[in-house]
N, C-alpha and C positions, 0 to 999 in steps of 0.2 A: 598358375605358373606363367602364363602369357602376360598377365597384368604385371607381375613382378619383373619380368624381362623388359617390358615397356618402361616401367618406372626407372630401372637401372640404366637403360639406354638414354632416357631423358636426362638423368643426372649427369651422365658422361658428356652428353651434348652441351649441357649448361656449363659444366666445368671447362670444356674445350673453348666455348665462346668467351667465357670470362677470362681465361688465360690469354687468348689472342687479343682481346681488348686491352688488357693490362700491358701486354708486351708492346703493342702498337703505341700505347701511351707512355712507354718507358717506365712503367711501374714494376720493375723486375722483382723486387722483394716480395710484393703481394702475389705476383705470378708464381714465384717459387713456393710459397706457402700452399698453393693449390696443387702444383705439380707433384709435390712429394706425397700427396694423398692419392694420386692416380696410379693405375696399373701401367706397367712399362709398355705393353702393347698399345694402349690408348695414347700414351705419350708419343710413341713412334708415329702414329697416325696424325697427331696434332702437329708434329714438325712439318708435315706436308702443307699445312695451311699458314705457317708462320712466314712472314716476308724473308726472303733469302738473306738480306743484310743483317737480320737479327738472329738467324739460326745459331751461329757460333756462340753468341752472347748467352742465349737461353741454354744451349747444351752445356756450356762451361759452368753454369750456376747450379746444375743438378748435382746431387751427391754422387760420389764416384761409382758406387755399385749400381745406382739407378741409371746413371748415364750409360754404363756398359750394357745393362740389361735392355734398355730402350734401344740402344744402337743395334743390337742383334735382331730387333724386329723391323728395322727400317728398310726401305727399298734400297737397292744397290746404288742407284744414282745419288741418293742422299748420303749414303755411307761414304761413297767416293768423295763427295764434296767436303765432308767433314774431315776425313783422313788427310786430304790434300791441303787442308787449311790449318790444322792444329799442329802443335809442336811434337817432337819425338817423345818427350816425357809423357805427354797426354796419350799418345798412341800406346805406349807401354802400359799406362794405367788402364786403358780400355781392354787390351789383350789379356792382361793379368786377371781382370774381373770376369771376362767372358769364358764360357765353357768351350772346350776345345772343338767340339763339333760345330758350334756356332761360329767360331773363328774361321774354321776351314770353309764353311758355307759362304761366309762373307768374302774370303779371299778368292774363291772359285769364280765369283762374279766380277772381280776387279781386273782392270788392265795391268799389264806387267809392271809398269812404273809404280803403281800403288802397292802391289804385292812386294816388290823389292824394298820399298820404303818401310813397310811393316816388318818384314823379315830382318831388315838391317838392325832394328832397335830391340828385337826380342832376344832373350837369353839363349845360349846354344842348345840347351835341352829342349826348350819350347820350339825353337826353330827346327830341330831334328824331327820332332813329332809332327809338326805342321807339314814339313816336306814329305814325310812318309805318308801321311793321310792324303795329301794332294796327288800322290802318284797312283792311287787306286782308280780303276776305271769308273767313268761316270755311270750312275745308276747301279753301282755295286754296293754290297753291304758295307764294305770297308770305307766307302766314300761318305757314308752318313753316320758312322759310329763315332763315339767319343772315347777317349782313353782315360777319362776321369771316373773311376769306379772304386768301390771298396773291396779290397782283396784280403782274404783271411787264410790262415794255415789250419789244417785239420787237427793239429796237435794243440791248438789254443783251447783255453777254457772259455766259457761264455763270458765270464768276468773280463778276461783279457780281450776278447773280441769287442765287447762294448767299450772298453777303454780305448782300443784302437780306433773305433768308429768316432768316438768323441774327439780324438786327437786329429784325425785326418778327414772326417766326413764333411767339414765345412766347405772344402774345396771340391767336393764330388758332385756330379750332376744328380745322382740319386743315391740314397742309402737304404731304400726299401728292400732291395735284394743285394746281398753280399756274395762274393764269388770265392770259392775255396780252390786253392791251387797248391801244387807241390813245389819243390825247390826249383824245378825247371819250368815253372809257370804253366804246366799242363792243367787244364780245367778238370777238377775232380767232383765238384758239386756246387750247390747253392744253398744259402740259408737266408730266410727273411728276417727283417728286423723284428717282426711280430714274434717269430719263433724264438729269437734270442731273448726278448723281454720276458716271455712266458716260461723260459727254461730256468733251471736252477743254476746259480753262478758257477758251480764246480763241474757242470757237465762239459764234456769234450765236444768240440765242433763236429768231429767225424761221426759222432753218435746221433746228432740231430740234423745233419745236413741232408739235402735231397741229392741223391746220387744220379748220375747220367742225366743231367738237365738238357732241355732243348737248346740247341745252339745253331749257329749259321756260320758258314765260311766267308772269309773276307771277299772272295771274288764271286760269291753267289749274287744273283740279281736281287735288287732291293724289293721287288714285287714278291719274291719268295719269303722275305722277312715279313712283309705285310700280311701274307697268307698265314704264317705261323702265329703272328700276334692275334689275328682274328680267330683262328681255330682253337688256340689254347688260352685265350683271354689273358695275354701277357701285358705287363707294364714295362718290362725291359727284357733284353735277351743278349746273351754273350756272343761275341764274334771271335772265332778262332782261326788260326792259320792252318796250313796243310798238315802240320804236325800236332794239331789240337792244342796249341798253346794260346792262352787267352791274350788277345791284343786290344780288345775294346768291348763296348756294349752299345746296343741300340736302344733308345728310349722311346716311349709311346709318342712323345711330341714330334719326333722325327718321322715316325711311321704315319702319323696323321698327314704330314706334309707330303709324304710319298704317295699315299692314297689319293690325295687331292691332285697331285701332279699326274699320276697314271690315269686317273679318271678323266682329267682334262684332255690328255693326249688321245685317249680312246674316243672321246666325243668329237674332237677335231678331226681325227682320221675317219670316223664314221660319217662326218659331214663332207668328206672330200677335201680336207685341208692338211697341209704339213704342220705338225705340232710346233708351237712356239713357246719359248721360255718366258716371254713377256706377257703382261696382261693386255687385254684388247685395247684399253684406252692409252697405254704407253706405246704400243706398236705404231710406227709410222705408216703412211699410205703406201710407200714403196715396199716396205717390209711385208705388209699385209698382201700386197699384190703378188710378190714373189712366192708367198706361201700358198696362194690359191691358184695362180695361173697354170701351173704344171698340171694339176688335177683337172682343171677345166678343159685344157687342151686335150688331155688324154681321153676324157669322157666324150669330148666332141668328136675326136677321131674314131673312137670305138663305135660311135653312133653311125658311122659310115656303113656298117654292116646292115643297120636297119634300112637305110636308103637303098642299099643294094638289093635287099629282099623285096622291097616295094617295086623296084624297077623290074625285077625278075617276073613278078606277077602282074605286070602292067596290063596284059591282055585280059586277065580275069577281072581286073578293076574296070576295064573298058566295057566288058559285057555286063557286069553287075555293079554299076556305079554306087548303088546303095551300100555296098560293102565298105566303102571308104568311111562312111559315117560312124562305123563301130570300131575303127582302128584305135582312136584315142582311148576309148573305154577299155579295150582289151589290154593295151600297153599300160595304162594306169593301174588296172587291176593286178596285172602281173607284177609291177613294181611294188605295189602295196603289199601283196601277199608274200613276195620274196623278202621284202624289208622286214616284215613282222618276224619271220622265222630267223633271219640272220641276226637281228638285234637280240632276240631271246637267246640264241646259241652263243653269241659273242659275250653276252653278260655272264652266262653260265660258265664259259671257258675262263673268263677273268676271275670268277669266284672259285675256280677249280672244282666245280660241281660235276663236270663231265670231262672226259678225255677222248682221244681219237678212237680208242677201242670201242667207244659207245656209238660210233657213227651209224651202224646198222640199226641199233635200237632207236636212236634219235630220228633217223630217216623213216623208220616204220611208224613211229609216233606221228611225225609231221605229215606223212602220207595219209594216215587215217583222219587227222584233223582237216587236212586239205580236201579229202573226199567228202566229208560232211559239209564243210564250208562251201566247196565247189558246187555240191548238189543244190544247196539252198540258193546260192547266187545264180546258178543256171536257171532255176525255177523262176526266181524274181526277174531275171533278165528276159526270159521267154515272154512273160506277161508284159514287161516294159516294151519290148520290141513290137509285140502284136497290138497293144492298145494305146501306146503313147508315141513311139517312134513312127509308126505307120501313118500317123495323122499329118506329119510334115515331111516325110521322106517317101519319095515315089519308088515303087518296085519292091516293096517289102511284102512277103507272104509268109505262110507258116513254115515253108522250107528254109527261108532265110533266117527266121526266128530260131529254128532248131539248130541251124549251123552255128549261129552266134552263141547260143546257149551251150552247145557242145564245146565250142572253142573256149568259152569262159571256164567251164568245168576242167578241161584239160590243162589250161593255162595255170589255174590256181594250184592244181596238184603238182605240176612240174615246177612252178616258181617256188613253192614252199620246200620241196625236196632240194632244189638247187640252193635255195637260201640257207638251209640248215647244214648242208654238207660242205659248201665252199669255205666258210670260216674254219671248220675243223681241218680241212685239207691244208689251208693256209698255215695254221699253227703247226701242223705235222712237218711241213717243209721249211719251217723256221721263219715264216712271215708273221706280222702282227695280224690276228684275226679281224681287228677293227677295219683293216683295209677292205675287207669283203663286206662292207656295210651298204647301206641304201644306195648311194650313187653308183657304185660298181655293180652291185647285184641288179639294180634297175636296168642298167645298160645291157646286161647279159640276157635277162628274162624278157626284155622288150623284143630282142631279136628272136628269141625262142617262141614267144607268143605269136609273132607274125608267121613264123614257119608253121606252127600248129594251125593257125587260122586258115592259111592258104592251102595247107594239106587237106584239111576237112572240106574246104570249098572245092578243091579239085576232085575229091572223091564223091561229093554229093551233088553238086550243081553241074549241069552239062555245059561244056565250053563251046 
């Protein structure tokens, strides 16, 4: 499989290089012969490498349907450049060939002047649908749905249904699943194209349809839709309004984009960055700075607590200066232990594997894992302090080794419990659990590890 993938990638690269060479040499007829054999997504990527002054020439020589399909895959900057440069008739041609959800996705990224230009040339019915879809909140199911689906009546025969699909299906995003509605457009069921083909021509749709299908409301979060697709292995899902009237469908290609977007946001937040809609290479220095500086300042200021704790126990450090050498190890261990638990819980929350009601169960599990891990680490730490650290640090004896080992054990237990509970609490109060990832957890458990360390020191070592 990997060999086949490499061969396919090499073929695409060769085609891309050939087209660019031909375009640069003004051999447009030969370039077009290669372009029409390529996938629209690959053509969209190819346009990023074509010299700007030749982009419109190449775009205009594509067949109408291929131009529209490739346009839907292009980056927003390139889409804007093309729309601002082509005629109104060409804009109409693109919009007519694009699926409605792709059109809305494109317009959402455009400045107001471009949106106005596009809406101006579209027919009233299309303009009405676009405006309706643009009004749905960001990240809602309504914002990613398409209104191009096959609808059937339950009184139809299979023969009538197939005839209807042949007549209207060419303009629909998918015909794999058809949606059965009553006269008021209330969703009553679904029927697959496979079921239609395998059924007798005279059978009635109401007899073969699946009743009470899985659906989602227009204002539900798009992540909810992604969860349904994964849980029920869906390829498409109906979207209904508050009165359960069918207003659109979500298809698997849109859900793949949602999953990628949400995963990227979680990773960025877990790293202590404000999520961005742009790719890393497209984002400017100032934009990247703005996304990061707030978190860096917040984490820096919260680290003030760590400094305050050290200042409070300055006397202990003066009496036992050897204790200072183990502070970085304790804080690093605390951060690592807390980070492990928080990342595992955040991922499970994202997959809906656990809920807030599981907090005691999760805490008990992490406490047991922490106890075993802490015991092993404390034992290793004891021998490390006695036989390695004592060689180059003055003032270390068995009591100091026991204190440090006890602090390691306690720190690991506390850090893991804090690390698993805070993301769950965050989700309960309406925050993104990813906020409670490594940077934030590390700052908290750093301070707690120092408090534990010096509490043990105060109890065991004479001041």
